[in-house]
Structures are given as C-alpha cells and as structure tokens.
N, CA, C and O atoms as a DFTB+ gen file, in Angstrom:
272 C
 N C O
     1  1      68.927     124.046     126.316
     2  2      68.164     123.957     125.133
     3  2      67.905     122.510     124.383
     4  3      68.710     122.053     123.571
     5  1      66.765     121.894     124.730
     6  2      66.746     120.534     124.585
     7  2      66.909     119.994     123.119
     8  3      66.451     120.720     122.237
     9  1      67.435     118.945     122.788
    10  2      68.149     118.677     121.330
    11  2      69.415     119.258     120.835
    12  3      70.037     118.676     119.947
    13  1      69.816     120.306     121.319
    14  2      70.996     121.112     120.747
    15  2      72.406     120.415     121.409
    16  3      72.757     120.022     122.522
    17  1      72.957     120.498     120.136
    18  2      74.334     119.426     120.264
    19  2      75.285     120.571     119.955
    20  3      75.098     121.269     118.958
    21  1      76.746     120.874     121.151
    22  2      77.678     121.605     120.293
    23  2      78.409     121.071     119.479
    24  3      79.188     121.779     118.841
    25  1      78.362     119.631     119.264
    26  2      79.291     119.012     118.253
    27  2      79.325     119.748     116.556
    28  3      78.241     120.051     116.057
    29  1      80.280     119.927     115.972
    30  2      80.066     119.963     114.825
    31  2      80.814     118.956     113.825
    32  3      82.005     118.675     113.691
    33  1      79.453     118.451     113.065
    34  2      80.322     117.378     111.951
    35  2      80.427     117.617     110.795
    36  3      79.476     118.056     110.149
    37  1      81.889     117.326     110.147
    38  2      81.602     117.810     108.713
    39  2      81.753     116.394     107.862
    40  3      82.555     115.509     108.161
    41  1      80.869     116.348     106.790
    42  2      81.040     114.988     105.993
    43  2      81.627     115.528     104.708
    44  3      81.092     116.470     104.123
    45  1      82.800     114.898     104.236
    46  2      83.137     114.823     102.787
    47  2      82.654     113.995     101.924
    48  3      82.684     112.776     102.098
    49  1      82.119     114.602     100.827
    50  2      81.428     113.424      99.864
    51  2      82.165     113.407      98.826
    52  3      82.390     114.438      98.193
    53  1      82.714     112.090      98.450
    54  2      83.529     111.675      97.481
    55  2      82.654     111.568      96.295
    56  3      81.469     111.364      96.556
    57  1      82.993     111.666      94.992
    58  2      82.418     112.203      93.929
    59  2      83.103     111.251      92.825
    60  3      84.301     111.190      92.546
    61  1      82.006     110.507      92.255
    62  2      82.557     109.171      91.337
    63  2      83.311     110.300      89.961
    64  3      82.836     111.434      89.912
    65  1      84.231     110.005      89.112
    66  2      84.758     110.503      88.107
    67  2      85.594     109.357      87.373
    68  3      85.559     108.234      87.876
    69  1      86.272     109.550      86.325
    70  2      87.195     108.758      85.406
    71  2      88.475     109.527      85.169
    72  3      88.528     110.670      84.714
    73  1      89.365     108.875      85.481
    74  2      90.627     109.308      84.683
    75  2      91.743     108.319      84.216
    76  3      92.430     107.479      84.797
    77  1      91.653     108.708      83.091
    78  2      92.604     107.858      81.773
    79  2      91.571     106.502      81.583
    80  3      92.054     105.410      81.282
    81  1      90.164     106.680      81.781
    82  2      89.155     105.534      81.659
    83  2      88.887     104.947      82.542
    84  3      87.866     104.271      82.421
    85  1      89.575     104.885      83.782
    86  2      89.493     104.242      84.977
    87  2      88.351     104.786      86.161
    88  3      88.392     105.944      86.574
    89  1      87.369     103.827      86.625
    90  2      86.842     104.450      87.489
    91  2      87.620     104.757      88.982
    92  3      88.213     103.955      89.704
    93  1      87.423     106.036      89.147
    94  2      87.817     106.715      90.487
    95  2      86.913     107.446      91.419
    96  3      85.747     107.638      91.074
    97  1      87.374     107.896      92.638
    98  2      86.498     108.656      93.441
    99  2      87.290     109.839      93.586
   100  3      88.433     109.920      94.034
   101  1      86.574     110.711      93.171
   102  2      87.625     112.562      93.513
   103  2      87.158     112.685      94.925
   104  3      86.033     112.501      95.391
   105  1      88.415     113.082      95.577
   106  2      88.458     113.216      97.171
   107  2      88.657     114.868      97.313
   108  3      87.732     115.428      97.902
   109  1      89.458     115.490      96.973
   110  2      89.375     117.090      97.126
   111  2      90.540     117.627      96.187
   112  3      91.600     117.097      95.852
   113  1      89.990     118.838      95.882
   114  2      91.407     119.538      95.346
   115  2      92.572     119.817      96.245
   116  3      92.379     119.697      97.455
   117  1      93.562     120.116      95.884
   118  2      95.032     120.350      96.701
   119  2      95.840     121.635      95.807
   120  3      95.851     121.787      94.585
   121  1      96.276     122.195      96.506
   122  2      97.468     123.366      95.942
   123  2      98.417     123.225      96.416
   124  3      98.666     123.488      97.592
   125  1      99.221     122.743      95.548
   126  2     100.844     122.305      95.798
   127  2     101.773     123.024      94.770
   128  3     101.577     123.420      93.621
   129  1     102.789     123.048      95.551
   130  2     104.261     123.516      94.846
   131  2     104.868     122.526      94.082
   132  3     104.542     121.367      94.338
   133  1     105.616     122.711      93.268
   134  2     106.683     121.359      92.844
   135  2     108.262     122.039      93.193
   136  3     108.371     123.143      93.725
   137  1     109.350     121.259      92.836
   138  2     110.529     121.495      92.844
   139  2     110.964     122.805      93.185
   140  3     111.507     123.219      94.209
   141  1     110.556     123.496      91.925
   142  2     110.903     125.018      91.172
   143  2     109.973     125.929      92.083
   144  3     110.324     127.082      91.831
   145  1     109.071     125.949      92.915
   146  2     108.330     126.743      93.524
   147  2     107.226     127.161      92.734
   148  3     106.575     128.135      93.111
   149  1     106.891     126.496      91.577
   150  2     105.466     127.168      90.869
   151  2     104.700     126.216      91.638
   152  3     104.880     125.083      92.085
   153  1     103.483     127.360      91.631
   154  2     101.950     126.516      92.499
   155  2     101.071     126.123      91.515
   156  3     101.065     126.747      90.453
   157  1     100.268     125.116      91.704
   158  2      98.950     125.062      90.806
   159  2      98.148     123.537      91.400
   160  3      98.714     122.687      92.087
   161  1      97.066     123.498      91.042
   162  2      96.105     122.555      91.603
   163  2      96.087     121.266      91.066
   164  3      96.543     121.026      89.948
   165  1      95.528     120.320      91.883
   166  2      95.373     118.954      91.310
   167  2      94.289     118.328      91.909
   168  3      93.801     118.925      92.869
   169  1      93.796     117.280      91.583
   170  2      92.833     116.575      92.512
   171  2      93.345     115.616      92.653
   172  3      94.013     115.052      91.786
   173  1      93.086     115.101      94.108
   174  2      93.270     114.038      94.858
   175  2      92.042     113.035      94.454
   176  3      90.878     113.344      94.708
   177  1      92.374     111.864      93.835
   178  2      91.633     110.756      93.647
   179  2      92.246     109.267      94.203
   180  3      93.430     109.098      94.492
   181  1      91.216     108.255      94.288
   182  2      91.129     107.167      94.865
   183  2      90.802     106.310      93.902
   184  3      89.700     106.608      93.440
   185  1      91.477     104.983      93.182
   186  2      91.326     104.072      92.497
   187  2      90.797     103.260      93.369
   188  3      90.840     103.493      94.577
   189  1      90.074     101.907      92.708
   190  2      89.545     101.325      92.883
   191  2      90.064      99.980      94.070
   192  3      89.489      99.244      94.873
   193  1      91.471     100.208      93.600
   194  2      92.293      99.177      94.166
   195  2      92.982     100.132      95.664
   196  3      93.824      99.620      96.403
   197  1      92.675     100.918      95.785
   198  2      92.773     101.592      96.990
   199  2      93.761     102.829      97.017
   200  3      93.893     103.699      97.878
   201  1      94.509     102.614      95.636
   202  2      95.926     103.705      95.229
   203  2      95.254     104.806      95.423
   204  3      94.058     104.890      95.142
   205  1      96.061     105.934      96.008
   206  2      95.718     107.239      96.006
   207  2      96.873     107.900      95.175
   208  3      98.064     107.597      95.243
   209  1      96.136     109.134      94.147
   210  2      97.086     109.993      93.325
   211  2      96.735     111.130      93.241
   212  3      95.582     111.352      93.610
   213  1      97.539     112.265      92.747
   214  2      97.303     113.697      92.550
   215  2      97.159     113.512      90.888
   216  3      97.896     112.923      90.097
   217  1      95.971     114.217      90.691
   218  2      96.056     114.553      88.947
   219  2      95.849     115.520      88.840
   220  3      95.249     116.124      89.729
   221  1      96.311     116.212      87.527
   222  2      95.849     117.197      87.149
   223  2      94.487     116.991      86.597
   224  3      93.916     115.986      86.173
   225  1      94.040     118.540      86.756
   226  2      92.244     118.842      86.380
   227  2      92.109     118.335      85.077
   228  3      91.415     117.319      85.063
   229  1      92.532     118.686      83.968
   230  2      91.813     118.486      82.840
   231  2      92.239     117.184      82.569
   232  3      92.220     116.927      81.365
   233  1      92.718     116.038      83.490
   234  2      92.425     114.709      83.015
   235  2      91.399     113.658      84.044
   236  3      91.414     112.459      84.320
   237  1      90.561     114.794      84.404
   238  2      89.462     114.221      85.408
   239  2      88.097     114.416      84.796
   240  3      87.753     115.589      84.653
   241  1      87.387     113.618      84.470
   242  2      85.894     113.586      84.066
   243  2      85.080     112.701      84.879
   244  3      84.988     111.492      85.091
   245  1      84.330     114.159      85.380
   246  2      83.052     113.876      86.650
   247  2      81.971     112.905      85.826
   248  3      81.664     112.930      84.634
   249  1      81.520     112.060      86.884
   250  2      80.085     111.349      86.356
   251  2      78.957     112.172      86.558
   252  3      78.080     112.276      85.700
   253  1      78.920     112.890      87.872
   254  2      77.810     113.418      88.105
   255  2      77.423     114.751      87.648
   256  3      78.235     115.489      87.089
   257  1      76.413     115.028      87.830
   258  2      76.221     116.886      87.378
   259  2      76.294     117.708      88.189
   260  3      75.802     118.813      87.955
   261  1      76.970     117.425      89.485
   262  2      77.060     118.515      90.777
   263  2      77.734     119.505      90.125
   264  3      78.579     119.267      89.262
   265  1      77.310     120.973      90.598
   266  2      78.121     121.786      90.586
   267  2      78.237     122.437      91.955
   268  3      77.348     122.684      92.769
   269  1      80.087     122.745      92.038
   270  2      80.466     123.255      93.166
   271  2      81.315     124.302      93.333
   272  3      81.598     124.693      94.465
C-alpha cells in the first residue's frame, strides 16, 4: 500500500496553566499512593525554570478552553 506507514506516533500536548499565580505547563494527570496507602490524582506540571512538580487538581487553573 503506497504511503502507508506501520509506525504509530503519539504526541502529548502541553497545556498552559497557572499554579499559585505562576505560569506552568501541564503535562498529565497521575494516580499516586501516599505513605499510608491512600490513592489520589495529582497534576504533573513544569515551571518556566524547568522544575517539575506534583500539584493537587484544585490548585491548577487552565488558561485554554479545551475540554478533555
């Protein structure tokens, strides 16, 4: 089949948002457990200086209007 490729490419789009008034890029949601075995969701964000951090969902304010 001409023009057909068996390669699958997945592209993750980073979303602009704010955490505590600071501009960050949202990477993804992560499901984690704490020391006591409690499970919860956090957002993985990257600050302008390159620092990556786990953030509680209620502390993230998205700048775009995308619905996912």
